[in-house]
N, C-alpha and C positions, 0 to 999 in steps of 0.2 A: 650373357645369355641365360645363365642359371636363374637369375632373379626373375626375368621376364617369364621364363618357362613355368616357374613355380606359381607365379601370380595367376596365370591363365588356368593352370590345372586346379589351383585352389578355388578360383572363381567358379569354375564349372562344377566342382564338388559342392560349394556353398549354394549355388543356384538350385541344384537337385535337392539339397536339404531344405531350403526355403519353400520349394514347391511342395515337398512332403509335409512340412509344417502347416502350410496353408490348407491343404486337404484335411489334415487332422483337426485343425481349429474349426473348420466348417462342419466336420462330423460331430465335434463336441457341441457346437452351437445347436445343431439339430437334436442331439440327445438331451440337451438342457430344457428344451421346450416342454416336453411332458413333465419333466421333473419339477419345473417351476410351478406347475399347476397342482402339485401334490401338497396337501396340507397335513397329511398324516405323518407324524414324526417317525413312526416305525418304518414306514415305507421309505422315507428319506435315508434313514440309517442303513437299511438293506440296500438301497441304491448306491450308497457310498461304498459298501462292501463289494458290490458288483463292480464298481468303477476301479477300485484298488486291485481286485483280483484280475480284472480284465487287463490292466496295465502290466501286472506281474507276468501273466501268461503271454502277453504280446512281446514283452522284453525278452523272455526266455526263448520264444520262437525266433526273435531276431538273432539271438546268440547262437541258436542251433542251425541257422541257415546262412552263416557267414560265407561258407564255401559255395553253396548253391547260388548265392547272389551274383558272384563274379563270373560264373560260368555263362550267364546270360548277357554279359556286358562286352562291348567292343573295346578292347584295350589298346588298340593301335593309336598312336599320336599322329595327327595330321599336321604336317608343317604348314600346309596352306591355311589351316584354321588359326595358326599362330600369327599369320600376317594380317595387317590391317588394310581393309579395302574401303574404309569409310571416306566420305568426302566432307569437307568442312561446310557447315550450313551457311546459307546466304545471310547477309547482314539484315537485321530487322531494325527499321527506324520508324519512329512514330510519325504519322502524317504531318503533324503540326511542326515538326522539325524540318520537314522537306519543303514546306510552303512558306514563302516570304509573306510576312504580315503586311497589310495595306496601311498606308499613312492616311489618316483622315484629311479630307480637303479643307482648306482654309476658307472660312466664310466671314467676309467683311460685314460688320454691323451696318444695318440700313440707315441711311442719313435721314433725319427729319426733313419734311418739306421746307423749301426756302421761305415760303411765306410765314411758316411757323417760327423759323429762326429769326426772321425780321421782327416778328411780333414778340418773341421771347429770346433775346440774344444769348442768354446763358446756356441754351440748348446746344449751341455750336461747340462750346468748350466741353460740355458733357459728352457730346458725340466724339470729339477728338480723343478724349480720354478713353472712351469705350474702344475705339479703334486701336489705340496704343496697347490697351490691356489685351485685346483679342490677338494682336500681333505677338505680344510677349507670351501669352498662353500657347499660341501655336508654335512658337520657337521652342518652348519647353517640351511640348508634345512631340515635336519633330526630333528634338535631341534624345528624348526617351525612346522614341521609335528606333532611331539609329543605334542607340546603345543596345536595345533589345535585339535588333537585327544582327549587330556585331557579335553579341553573346550567342545567338542561335548559330551563326556560322562557325564561331570558334568551337562551340560544343559539338556541332556536326562534324567538323574536321577532326576533333579529338576522338569522337566516336568511331569515325572511319579509320583513323590511324590505329586506334586500339584494336579494332576488328582485324586490320591487316597484320598487326603484330601477332595476334592470337592465331590467325590463319597461317602465317609464316611459321610460327612455333609448332603448330599442329602438323604442318607438312614436314618440317624437319624431324619431329618425333616419329612420324610414320616412316619416313625414309630410314631413320636410325633403327627403329624397331624391325622393319622388314629386312634391312641389311644384316641385323643380328640374326634373324631367322635364317636368312640365306647362308650366313657364316656357320650357324649351328648345323643346318641340314647338310652342307658340304662336308663339314668336319665329321658329322655322324656317318655319312655315307663312306667316308675314308677311314672309318673305325678309329678315329682319334679317341684316346681313352677318356679325356675330359668330356667330350661330346656324348659318347656312349653312356657315361655315368649320368650326365644331366638328363638325357633322354629317358633313362630308366627311373630317375628321380621323379620326373614329370608323370610317368605312368603310375608310380606308387602314390604320388601326391594327389592325383586325380581320383584314386580309388575311394569309393563312397562306403563308409562304415556307418552303422546305426548311431544315432545321436540321442542323448537323453533330454535334449532341449524340449522335445515334444511331450515329455512325460511330466505329469503333475506330482505324482507320489513317489517317484524313484529318483535317486541321485547317486552319483558315484561316490562322492564324499558329501559332507554337510554343505560345503561351499561350491563344489565343482560338479558340473554336469557333463564334463568331457570324459567319455568312457574310453575312447580310442584316441590317443594323442597323435598317432601317425608320425612319430618321430623316428627317423632312421638315417643311416649313412650308407652310401653306395660307393664301391670302388670297382673299377674294371681293369682286368689284367689282360692286355691284348695277346700276349704270347700264348696264353692258354684259352683265349676266348671265354674267360671266366668272369662272372659277376659275383661279387661278394656283398651281401646285404646284412647290415647290423640293424635289427628291428626291435623297438621297444614294445613289449607285450603289455596288455593290461594286467593289473594284479587280480587275484582271485576275488577281491571285493566287488568286482564288476557283476558278480552273481549275487542277487538279493538273498540274504540269509533267511528271509521270510518266504515260505513257500506259498502261503495263502493267508487270508485273514478271515475271521469269523466274528459274528455278532453275538454277544452274550445278552440275552433279553433281560435276565434278572438283574445283572450289574449295570446294564446299559453301557457296555464297553465293547469296543472293537479290539480284538487281540490277534496277534500273529501266531501262525503255526510255523515253528522253526524248520528250515530245510535240513535234511540229514547231511552230515559231513561227507558221507560216501557219495551222495548225489552231487554235492558241490565239487568234489574231487573229479568225478567222472565228467561233469559238465565243463569244468575248467580244462581238463585234458582235451575235450572235444574242441573248445575254443582255441587253445594253443595250436592244436593240429590243424584246425581250419585256417587260421591266420597264416601258418607256415605254408600249407599247400596252396592257399589262395595267392599269396605273394609270389611264390615261384611260378604259378600258373600265369599270373598277370604279366610278368616280365618275359616269359617265353612266348606268350600269345602276342605280345606287342613287339616282338623281335623283327622289325620291319626289314632290316638289311642283313638279317641272319648273322649277327655278330656274336651270338651267345651259344656256346656248346655246353657250358657248365654253369650252374647257379649254386652258390653256397648261401644258406640262410642261417644266421645266428640270432635266435630270439632271446631277449633278456628282459628282466624287470629291474626297476630301480629300487634298491633297498638301502638300509642303513646298517653299517657294520657296528655290531653291539659293543665291540672293544674300542673302536676309534671314534664312533659316532659320525663317521664320514659316509657320504653317499657312494655306493658301489653298484656295479652292474653284476647281477647274478644271472648266468646263462641257464635257461631251462631247456633249450632245445638247439640242436645243431644238425644240419643235414646238407649233404652235397648231392645234387641231382644232375645227371646229364640230360640233355634234351631228348635223347632217344629213350632213356629209361623212364623219364617223366611222361612222355607221350603215350607210353604203353600202360599207364595207370588207369585202372577202372574206378572212377570216382563213385560208383554205386556201392563199392565196398566200404567197410568201416575205415574211417580216416586213420586210425592208429595202425591198421593193417597196411594201408598205403605207405605210411611213413616207415614202418618196419621193412617193407620191401625195398625202400630206398636206402636202408642202412642208417636211419636217423638215430642220433644219440639224444635221448629224452629223459628228463628227470623222472626218477621212479616214484617220487612223491611231490607233485607239482605245488600243491597248496602249502607244503612245508618249505618250498623253495630250495630243494636239494640241487646243487649246481651240477652242470656237466661241463666238460672241456670242449670249447669250440673246435670244430674240424679245421678251420682256418682262423688264425688269430688276426683280427682286423688291425690291431695295433702294429703287427709285424709288417703290414703292407706299407706303413710309413706314409710318405707324402701322397701316396695314391688314394688315401682316404678322402682327399679333397683336391683332385687334379684339375682345377678350373683356371689356372693361371693363363693359359694360352687361349682361353675363350674370354672375350673382353667384357661380357656382361654375365651376370649370374642369374640363377634360377628364379629369384624373387621378382625379376622384372616382368615375367610373363604372367 
């Protein structure tokens, strides 16, 4: 069930991203119209500066509104939406395949008049030969017609058989999918730990974060435009009604080091104005805090069957150990929130204040990646980090 769940959640998120991309491309096209008519080089350069600064400002705004975005979204997962209610389309067959072709009628050559045959006897032999040839040609035509008709019927039967096979497979897939949804829903309602974990994975998978795909001038790395990987692990501990989330945070490089660009008329150069380190640190603090509060908010808001009393969030970044050159997880924040305490949070307050009120442990210097100790060690949960064995399909299927 886990696979199916994740596919649906991811598809919903991708659909939202594609819609946003389409809107942005349309806006770009409209903006390009006046620009294409400009022949003045200086105007073009200044327009480029405006475009770059516009993207920088828009991306920073996206980063600053991560928490506000989710507060407007319905986080509940509808099991009914996971079920397939489609019907298999009717078979489409070309009209020429449905219609039996007509065999041309045999026309016997007309015999010369008898008086002419008596006058010219050789005409009788010629006539007999013409009749034989006409009969032979007709037999060939008749045979070709029968072969074509047989081929048509064989192809039509093959087409129908293939359609029935696809229809049968479609119906079986629907039954299997809907049975899996029924199984997941029943297991979730019964608070089975694997089902509760899968349900909350779907919630987090569906969460829409800003994408750099729509930006021309900004990229997370030289090759990558994925700013938010949305990689995580979820474990549910039924005895405490506790959900533990291990969440990969974006690195500080998600924040452009260039605050704005300016055009130097004398040198004919566009150069960047470097963002101050303190500004990067403060903005990165805000991003980490927003992702933390947002993630906890999403799972609590989606708690359809009231299975969650406590949520633990451990946020980490992927780094490389300088001594071993191995990839390690450096935890930058860890917080445990009860539903009661979290529901009393006033999100109009500063995000860091909200986290302090929850007793969060947060790195004192995030951009330097000073680690904190997780409140709950995910590794100590053991097999509960992936408790999907008794649910027959996995999140990817949805």
